N, C-alpha and C positions, 0 to 999 in steps of 0.2 A: 584537484584527482585529472582525469584522463575529463576531457568534454564531452560531451554530449552524440557529437555528431564522429564519434569517433578520432575526432586530432590529434595528439597528446598521445597515441598509444603506444607502451608499453608491454614486451615478451618476455618470457624466460627462452636462452637456447638450451637447444635439448643436450641433456646430463648437466642442470644445474643441481646446483647444492638444494635437494630438498627435505636438511638433518631438520627434524621435530615441528615440518609441517604439515601435520598431520589433521587437520579441519580445513576441506573447503568448502569456495561459497559458488555452487554453482548459478549462473543467471544467463538464461535466451537471448540471442539479438535482436531486437527487434520485434520482440515475439509475435505480435498475431500478421505486422507486415509479410514478415519470415514464414508464418503458416497459409499468408495468402498466395505471395509466389510460391513452395511449394502446391498449393491444389493446381494454382493457372502460371507457368514458367513463363509466360508472357509477358509476365508483371515486372521481370528481375532484371534489374540494376536502374529500374522509374524509379522517381519519387512520388509516393505514397504517401496516404497521409489515409489511416484507417478511421473512420468519423458516418455520421451520418451525413447525407449530404442534402440535412435544414441548412440554409445559412446560420444557424442560431443554435447550433451542436459545437461539441466539443473534441477537438481530438483525440482518442484513444488513446492513436498510435501513430509509431512517422519510424517511415525507414531511411537507413543510414542516406543515402543521398535528396532527400527530402530534410536531415535534423541540419545539412551544412547549408540549408539556406534560412538555417536559424527556425524553422517547426520545434515545437517540442507538442509532448503530451498536454491537457488538457487548457490549450491554446483553442482562443471561438476557430473553429473550420476560416470562417471568411478572414482573417487575419495571416491564418495558416499558407488561406492559396492567393493571399496582396506578397507574402513571402515568395511565395515558390509557386508563381502560376502553370507550370507546366503540370501540379500534379497531380496526379488521380486520385479521388476521393473513393476510397472505397468502404463500406456498410460494415459492419461489425459484424463476427457470424461469430457470438460466445459459445454458444453450443460444440462448435467443431472447435475453438480453443480448450475451451477443458474438458474435451476428449485427446487431444494430442498432447495437454499439458498429465491427464492420468499417464501415459502413456512412458511419456517421462521422467513423471516420477516413478514408475512400477520400473523403470531400468534403473535408475538413481537402487531402490531396494536391492534390488538385486549384486546391488556390490558390494552393500554393507543395512542393516537392519538400521543402523543410527543415524537416520533423516530427518530433517527440519522444514517442513516448507513453509518458508517467508511468504509465498504467493504463489497465483497463478505459473508462472512464471521463474521460480527462483527457488534453492533452497542452501542449509547448510549439509554436508558430510561429513561426520566422522570417521575417515577413516587409519584412521593410531593401527584399528583393530586388524584390522583386514590385512595385513605384507605375505600373512606365506601366503596367504590365496591371490592376493592380485600386487603384488607385490608394493613398493618405495609408495609414496604419496604422491611423484611429480611421473610415476608408472601407471596410478591410478588414476590420474588426471586425462593423461592424453587415452587411455585406457575410456573412460566414461564422452571421451569428447569423440572420438570412432565412434565409437558405440551412437550416441546422438547421432551423430550426422548420420552414418548409414540403413540403424536402423528405422530410426523418426524421421530424417534426410531436412531437419535442422541444422542450427547451426549454437554454441553457448562459447559462454569466456566463463573461463572457471582462475580462481582465487585460491591460493595454497599459504596458512602458516599455520604459527602455532593457537591463535586463537579467530573467534569467530569474528572482530574487527576488522584486525586486519585483513584477512582473509576476505571481505565482501569491496575493502581497500581494494585489492589488490584486482579482483574482477571487475572490477569498473575500471582501473586504469590499462585492461589488456583488450580494455572493448573495442571494436568487436571482435571477433571469433580466433581469442587467443588464449595464451594460457602465460599468469605470471606466481612464481615464487618465490618466498620468501622464507628464509631460513629461517628456526628460532633464533641463533646468535645472530641474525643481519635485522635482526626488526627494532633497534632505537637507530640506527641506520635509515633506514628506508621512510619511519613516521617522522623524524626529523627534516626533511628535504620538502615534507607536505603542506597544506596551506592549514593555517585553524580552521577554518571553516569547515575543511577532508573530514575531521573525526564529529563520529556520532553526536547529535545534541547542542551543536554548533547551528543555530540559521542565521536569516542575514542577521536579523536584531545584536543576536550574539555575538559576530562576525564584526558590525560596523561599533558596537563598542569597544572590541578590544580593540579592532585597529583603529581606536582611538585615541591609544594610551599605547600606540607601538605595536601589541604583538599580532605579527600578523602569521605566522609559521607556528608548527608543532613546537618544532627549536626554542620560541621567543614563552610560550608558554612552559618548555623547563624552566626557561631559564629566568621570568617570572616567581616571585616571592608569591608561596602561594595562599596568604592572604590578601592579593593583590586581586590576585585568579575568582577567590572566591565571595569578595567587593560588587565585581562586576559583574558575575555571573551567578553569586550566590551560592550558599554552601554548598547545598545537593548539589547542583551542576557544576563548581565549580568543583570536586574534588573527583566526580563524574571526568569531568573533562584533564583534569592531571594526572589522571591513572590513566586512562587512555593512551593520554600523550607520552607516555613512558610504558605503552606495551602491555597493561595491564589492563584483561581482559576476564574473571573469574568464568564468568557462563560456557556450560555447554551445550552441543549439541539436547535441544528437548522433542523426542518423538512425537509425544502427544503434551498439548497447549491446547489453553480454551482461550477462543476470538476474546480483544481486546477489546474491541465495541462490535454491533451491529446499527447497519445502518439503513436508511431509503433517502432520495432526494431528488427535485425533480427540477429540470427547467422547463419555462416554461415559453411557449411558440411566437407571445408579444408579451412587454410587460404589464406585469397586475400591482392596482396600485390596492384595490377593492379586500377589507380587512376583512370581512366576513368568509368573502373567498379565497383566501387565501392561509384561516383560520381551519373552514373544513380544508383544507390541501395538506394540514401541518395533523389535522387527528387520522383521515385516509392514511398518511406515511409511518402516525405510531403505532397503528393497530397494525398496518408492513411490519414494525419492526417489533414489535409487541408475536406476534404471527409467529418472526424467526426467532424469537428466544425460548419460545416455550417449543418448537419442534426442535431446539437441540435440548431444551431441559435447563437454561439459563435464565437467571433476573441479573437487573442489572441495577446498579444505586446512580447512576446519574445518566440525568438528561439532557440533553445539550439540539441546541437546533445550531440552521448555519442557515445566514441568507445571505445575496448577493443583489448589489441595487444595479438597477440598468445600464448605469458608466464602468461595472464591472469591480469596484468595490465591494470589498466581503468582508464579513464579521460574525465572529458566533458566543455562544452564550451558554453555558452548564447550570444546573442548578443540582444536586448532592436529595435525594429523594430521601425520606420518616426511614423507608425500610427499603429493599432491594423487591423490586415488581419483576413480574414480564406482562404485566396486566396492560394491555390497550391504551384502555380508558385511563388510567391512573397516568400513563407518559405522555399524553395526548395532552392532560389539562394543567401538566410540568410543562410541557413544550409551547403552550399558548400561554400561558403565564410571562414568562421569559419573552416572547415573541410581542407583548401587549405592552413588557415596557422596555423595545426596546426602539432606540428614538432610528424614523423611519423617510430619512428624507426624499428620498426618490421610491419611483415605484420599482418594484424587484420582480428583479429575472428568474435566480433560481431560489427557490428554501430543498432545509433538509432534517433530516429527525433522527437523532443517532443517540442510542441507548450505551451507555458508556462503563468500565468499573465490573463486569460481571462477574457470573460466582453462580454456581449448580446449586439450581432451584432447593429452596425449604421448604417444599408446596410437601413435602411426605411429613410433617412438621408443626398438625395449623394451630394458631394462633387462637385465643381463648378468645376474640374478638378479628375478623377478617372483616375489616368494611369493606372488598373489595371480592365481597362472597359472594352477591352479585352477578359482576362482572366479570368475576371468574365461569359463573356458569354461563353467560353469557356467551362467551368469548371462547366456551370449549364447544357449545352450539358452532360456533363460525368455521373452528376447526375443522367440526368434525362432516363437515357440508363441503367444506375447501378439499377433506380428502377425498371427497367421493366426487366431488359435483366438482372441483376444483375451484381457483383465490377471486373473490370477485361473485358465486353464485347468491351467498346472500350476504348482505351490508347494513349499515345503516340507516337507519332512515335519513339523517344529517347529510348525509354523504348524496346522495338521490341526485341529481340532477349538478350535485354544487363541484364532481371531478373537473379540472382541468387538460386541456389534453394538452400535449405536449411530446417532444422526441424523447423527454425524462434521462433516469442515468441512472446503473442499476443499484442497490448496497453493494456495499463492499463489506 
């Protein structure tokens, strides 16, 4: 794939063959940084780090000028500044990013109703049915890029292909501000030259395991017996990777989807090793997760925690619940149980709680015995107070005085 700093960029020439390339992946380029440049043109061409100025905060995004020095998202700002001392640190403005994201998504839906947002700054579009309105996939991709630039003022990169997976790979290769089209007949040739790690699901550990057996490219995966791939990656991931290597990806563009998870985490201003304080923080985060679940009508079957130590080592632990829930008390109890079972050799820098395996709430069909009935009633009161007076107007007595102050990170 292309590197995050834009080197190795590939783009298609004008008039490139786009036969069968009806799935587009549109990705805004360095979105947060681009918004800051849009609103303050004096920042154009300068290395920008989007993050809180506190030394312990992390990089939310970076301009391509900063990325060429090795700056990456989720890197500590202090480390980013050592790599790029001339960078400007710009505090994030999430409401502004959300505002422009909504404009971009509305523009996409003006082209086709088949839009699947993946995050605040990227989406899949199925343009196979709009040829009579807007032209071929290549025509639509060029129209989108022009309209996003002229109507919103931001650059974007587009990949066009026959499948979602290849379209996303193509958009990454075309960054920044490019268009790469992979016609359906060229899918195999396009994939064969890519690294094995470019395939969805092949992370660092899988890459190392494959590399130890001399499997480094997509072509190597195709040439390796299926049993060997499955032995290295496991049967489920092995099957998916073997299919993706051959361009097989039956996923359609989904215009409605349930979030896969809801989470909140907190980065502390100073490392903490007091388990009592950390348990209070877990309870507070669990209440926020539960409130978001109830707000959207979801329940979670699994609770996970994330713990980052002072040396930046990070561990996660997960627990499947006896029954799906949106009750913060139940989520918090599971999170604390996971935390108490965790070996903690160092003070803790960050802690997080996440609800996973979400489904629509089943509260309309109450169980004969509901162990959480009282907590549901209490948390319903909290939700009502939050709606009227703002989040935090009423809270648990156990949390009073226990909240840790820090730069924090919004739930995702």
